[in-house]
C-alpha positions as CSV (number, residue, x, y, z in Angstrom):
1,M,0.0,0.0,0.0
2,K,1.3,3.4,-1.0
3,I,0.2,6.4,1.1
4,T,0.7,10.1,0.3
5,F,0.3,12.7,3.1
6,I,-0.7,16.2,2.0
7,G,0.8,18.2,4.8
8,G,3.7,17.2,7.0
9,G,2.8,18.8,10.4
10,N,2.5,17.3,13.8
11,M,-0.4,14.9,13.2
12,A,1.1,13.6,9.9
13,T,4.4,13.1,11.7
14,A,2.6,11.2,14.5
15,L,0.8,9.0,11.9
16,I,4.0,8.3,10.0
17,G,5.9,7.4,13.2
18,G,3.0,5.2,14.3
19,L,3.0,3.4,11.0
20,K,6.8,2.9,11.2
21,K,6.4,1.3,14.6
22,Q,3.8,-1.1,13.1
23,G,6.4,-2.2,10.6
24,F,5.0,-0.3,7.6
25,S,7.7,0.3,4.9
26,M,8.7,4.0,4.7
27,A,9.4,3.4,1.0
28,G,5.6,3.3,0.6
29,L,5.1,6.8,2.1
30,Q,5.6,10.2,0.6
31,V,4.7,13.7,1.9
32,V,3.7,16.9,0.1
33,E,5.0,19.7,2.3
34,P,5.7,23.3,1.2
35,F,8.1,24.2,4.0
36,D,11.8,23.3,3.5
37,E,12.5,22.8,7.1
38,A,9.6,20.4,7.6
39,R,10.6,18.4,4.5
40,E,14.2,18.1,5.8
41,R,12.9,16.9,9.2
42,L,10.7,14.3,7.7
43,T,13.3,13.0,5.3
44,D,16.0,12.9,8.1
45,T,13.7,11.2,10.6
46,F,11.8,8.7,8.4
47,G,13.6,8.6,5.0
48,V,10.3,9.3,3.2
49,R,10.1,11.0,-0.1
50,C,9.0,14.7,0.3
51,T,8.0,17.1,-2.4
52,P,7.0,20.8,-2.1
53,A,3.9,20.4,-4.3
54,I,1.5,17.7,-5.5
55,D,3.0,16.0,-8.5
56,A,2.4,12.9,-10.6
57,A,4.4,10.7,-8.2
58,A,2.5,12.0,-5.2
59,L,-0.8,11.0,-6.9
60,N,0.6,7.5,-7.7
61,C,-0.7,6.0,-4.5
62,D,-3.5,4.0,-3.0
63,V,-4.4,6.4,-0.1
64,I,-4.1,10.1,0.3
65,V,-4.2,11.6,3.8
66,L,-5.2,15.2,3.9
67,A,-3.4,16.7,6.9
68,V,-3.4,20.4,6.3
69,K,-5.2,23.2,8.2
70,P,-9.0,23.4,7.4
71,Q,-8.8,26.9,6.1
72,L,-6.0,25.9,3.7
73,M,-7.6,22.7,2.4
74,K,-9.3,24.0,-0.7
75,E,-6.2,25.6,-2.0
76,A,-4.0,22.7,-1.0
77,I,-5.9,20.0,-2.8
78,A,-6.8,22.0,-5.9
79,P,-3.9,20.5,-7.9
80,A,-5.4,17.1,-7.4
81,A,-8.9,18.1,-8.6
82,G,-10.1,15.8,-11.4
83,K,-6.9,13.7,-11.3
84,L,-7.9,11.0,-8.8
85,A,-8.9,7.5,-9.8
86,Q,-9.8,5.1,-7.0
87,Q,-7.6,6.4,-4.3
88,L,-9.0,6.4,-0.8
89,V,-8.9,10.0,0.6
90,I,-8.8,10.4,4.4
91,S,-9.2,13.9,5.8
92,I,-8.0,14.6,9.3
93,A,-9.0,18.3,9.1
94,A,-11.6,19.4,11.5
95,G,-14.7,21.3,10.3
96,L,-14.8,20.1,6.7
97,R,-17.7,18.0,5.4
98,L,-17.0,15.2,2.9
99,A,-19.4,16.8,0.3
100,D,-17.3,20.0,0.2
101,M,-14.0,18.2,-0.1
102,G,-15.4,15.9,-2.7
103,R,-16.6,18.8,-4.7
104,W,-13.1,20.5,-4.5
105,L,-11.6,17.3,-5.7
106,G,-13.7,17.3,-8.8
107,G,-16.4,15.0,-7.7
108,H,-14.3,12.4,-6.0
109,A,-16.5,10.3,-3.6
110,R,-14.2,7.7,-2.0
111,L,-13.7,9.8,1.1
112,I,-13.3,9.3,4.8
113,R,-13.5,12.0,7.5
114,A,-11.4,11.4,10.6
115,M,-11.1,13.4,13.8
116,P,-8.0,12.4,15.8
117,N,-7.0,14.2,18.9
118,T,-3.7,15.5,20.2
119,P,-2.8,12.5,22.4
120,A,-2.2,10.8,19.1
121,L,1.2,12.6,19.3
122,V,2.1,10.0,22.0
123,G,0.3,7.1,20.5
124,A,-2.7,7.5,22.9
125,G,-5.3,9.1,20.7
126,I,-8.9,8.4,19.9
127,T,-10.1,9.0,16.3
128,G,-13.7,9.3,15.2
129,L,-14.2,8.1,11.7
130,Y,-17.0,8.6,9.1
131,A,-17.0,7.1,5.6
132,D,-18.9,8.1,2.5
133,P,-21.4,5.4,1.6
134,S,-19.3,4.6,-1.5
135,V,-16.4,3.4,0.6
136,D,-16.3,-0.4,0.9
137,L,-15.3,-2.6,3.8
138,E,-11.7,-2.7,2.5
139,G,-11.5,1.1,2.5
140,R,-12.8,1.3,6.0
141,E,-10.3,-1.3,7.2
142,T,-7.5,0.6,5.5
143,A,-8.5,3.8,7.2
144,E,-8.8,2.1,10.5
145,K,-5.3,0.5,10.1
146,I,-3.7,3.9,9.4
147,L,-5.5,5.8,12.2
148,S,-5.0,3.0,14.7
149,A,-1.3,3.6,14.4
150,V,-1.8,6.5,16.9
151,G,-4.5,5.1,19.1
152,K,-8.0,3.7,19.2
153,T,-10.7,4.3,16.5
154,L,-14.4,4.6,16.6
155,W,-16.8,4.6,13.6
156,I,-19.6,7.1,13.4
157,E,-22.4,6.3,10.9
158,D,-23.9,9.8,10.8
159,E,-21.6,12.6,9.6
160,S,-23.6,15.2,11.5
161,L,-22.4,13.5,14.7
162,M,-18.8,14.3,13.8
163,D,-19.4,17.8,15.3
164,A,-20.1,16.0,18.6
165,V,-17.0,13.9,18.2
166,T,-15.0,17.0,17.7
167,A,-16.6,18.6,20.7
168,V,-16.0,15.7,23.0
169,S,-12.7,14.1,22.0
170,G,-11.2,16.5,19.5
171,S,-11.4,19.5,21.9
172,G,-11.5,17.2,24.9
173,P,-7.7,17.3,25.7
174,A,-8.0,21.0,26.3
175,Y,-10.7,20.4,28.9
176,V,-8.5,17.9,30.6
177,F,-5.6,20.3,30.6
178,Y,-7.9,23.0,32.0
179,F,-8.9,20.7,34.9
180,I,-5.3,19.7,35.6
181,E,-4.4,23.4,35.7
182,A,-7.2,24.1,38.1
183,L,-6.3,21.1,40.3
184,Q,-2.6,22.1,40.3
185,S,-3.4,25.7,41.2
186,A,-5.7,24.6,44.0
187,G,-2.9,22.4,45.4
188,A,-0.4,25.2,45.3
189,S,-2.9,27.6,47.0
190,L,-3.1,25.1,49.8
191,G,0.7,25.3,50.3
192,L,2.1,22.5,48.1
193,P,5.2,23.3,46.2
194,E,4.4,24.0,42.5
195,E,6.2,20.9,41.2
196,A,4.5,18.7,43.8
197,A,1.1,20.1,43.0
198,R,1.8,19.5,39.3
199,L,2.9,15.9,39.8
200,L,0.0,15.1,42.0
201,A,-2.6,16.6,39.6
202,I,-1.2,14.9,36.5
203,E,-0.5,11.5,38.0
204,T,-3.9,11.5,39.7
205,F,-5.6,12.2,36.3
206,V,-3.5,9.6,34.5
207,G,-4.2,7.0,37.1
208,A,-7.9,7.7,37.3
209,A,-8.3,7.6,33.6
210,Q,-6.4,4.2,33.4
211,L,-8.6,2.9,36.2
212,A,-11.7,3.9,34.3
213,A,-10.4,2.4,31.0
214,N,-9.5,-0.9,32.6
215,S,-12.8,-1.2,34.6
216,D,-16.1,-2.7,33.5
217,E,-17.9,-0.5,35.9
218,N,-19.5,2.8,35.0
219,V,-17.5,5.8,36.0
220,S,-20.3,7.0,38.3
221,E,-19.8,3.8,40.3
222,L,-16.1,4.4,40.5
223,R,-16.7,7.9,41.7
224,A,-19.2,6.7,44.3
225,R,-16.6,4.2,45.6
226,V,-14.2,7.0,46.4
227,T,-16.8,9.2,48.0
228,S,-17.4,8.4,51.6
229,K,-20.5,10.0,53.2
230,G,-19.4,13.1,55.1
231,G,-15.8,12.7,53.9
232,T,-13.3,14.9,52.1
233,T,-14.3,13.8,48.6
234,A,-18.0,14.4,49.3
235,A,-17.2,17.9,50.5
236,A,-15.5,18.7,47.2
237,L,-18.2,17.1,45.1
238,D,-21.0,18.8,47.0
239,T,-19.3,22.1,46.2
240,F,-18.9,21.2,42.5
241,A,-22.6,20.3,42.4
242,S,-23.7,23.6,44.1
243,L,-21.6,25.5,41.5
244,R,-23.2,23.4,38.7
245,V,-19.8,22.3,37.3
246,A,-21.3,19.4,35.4
247,T,-23.9,21.6,33.8
248,S,-21.2,24.1,32.8
249,I,-19.2,21.3,31.2
250,G,-22.2,20.3,29.2
251,H,-22.8,23.8,28.0
252,G,-19.2,24.1,27.0
253,V,-19.2,20.9,25.0
254,A,-22.5,22.0,23.3
255,A,-20.9,25.3,22.4
256,A,-18.0,23.5,20.8
257,A,-20.3,21.3,18.8
258,A,-22.3,24.4,17.6
259,R,-19.1,26.1,16.6
260,G,-18.1,23.0,14.7
261,R,-21.3,23.2,12.6
262,E,-20.6,26.9,12.0
263,L,-17.1,26.2,10.8
264,C,-18.4,23.5,8.4
265,D,-20.7,26.0,6.9
266,Q,-18.1,28.7,6.6
267,L,-15.1,26.6,5.4
268,G,-17.2,24.6,3.0
269,Q,-18.2,27.7,0.9
270,D,-16.8,28.0,-2.7
């Protein structure tokens, strides 16, 4: 299988690195990247062919991964419009619908939309995937193989739900970092040294997430197990409830999803 990446930024680098760890031959990869420094880095690190613009060799592939910023997508893929055959095209750009990208590619329909998140940079990502109905099982398996190189994958059967995927997991790492910041700050305000507060906050979050991931129990049950009536945890959770923290999180995620829909409308215009 030959794969061409359009864009050689952080996410493309993570995917290439993940594929290499899985034993994928780097001779089967190439990257279209306009910046000299990025091309040199990719060539030095992985030995892949890099080119500053889409050329015939770049289009001589089985899969094209679109890994450029959403606002640059239309211009970036214009040289490929009307020149694709049966290549599978996977977009990892947020806020772009398949219909718009297919139109920009001259009517190409064999498309998959993917929403990875930044933990993919350390091989711990989660990617939501949606395939155009024209994509067969082989195409879906190919996309899953590529994206699973940086973490877990989840298929979504309704493209409109990709905005919810973006709001929950795509933007989600920022929510996690926000909570860690707050927990670290709270620890420091109680007298803990800054580095101690940071370590306690991060490792507690990592450990709790691993516990939830490895448990068959609902997270609400795990939470209840830590919460003794009248104890320290209950005091904190009662305060969170009185401040409607859970409701605020829900409002924030809904706002992210709404913004995702707005961006799809804006970015998809001709």
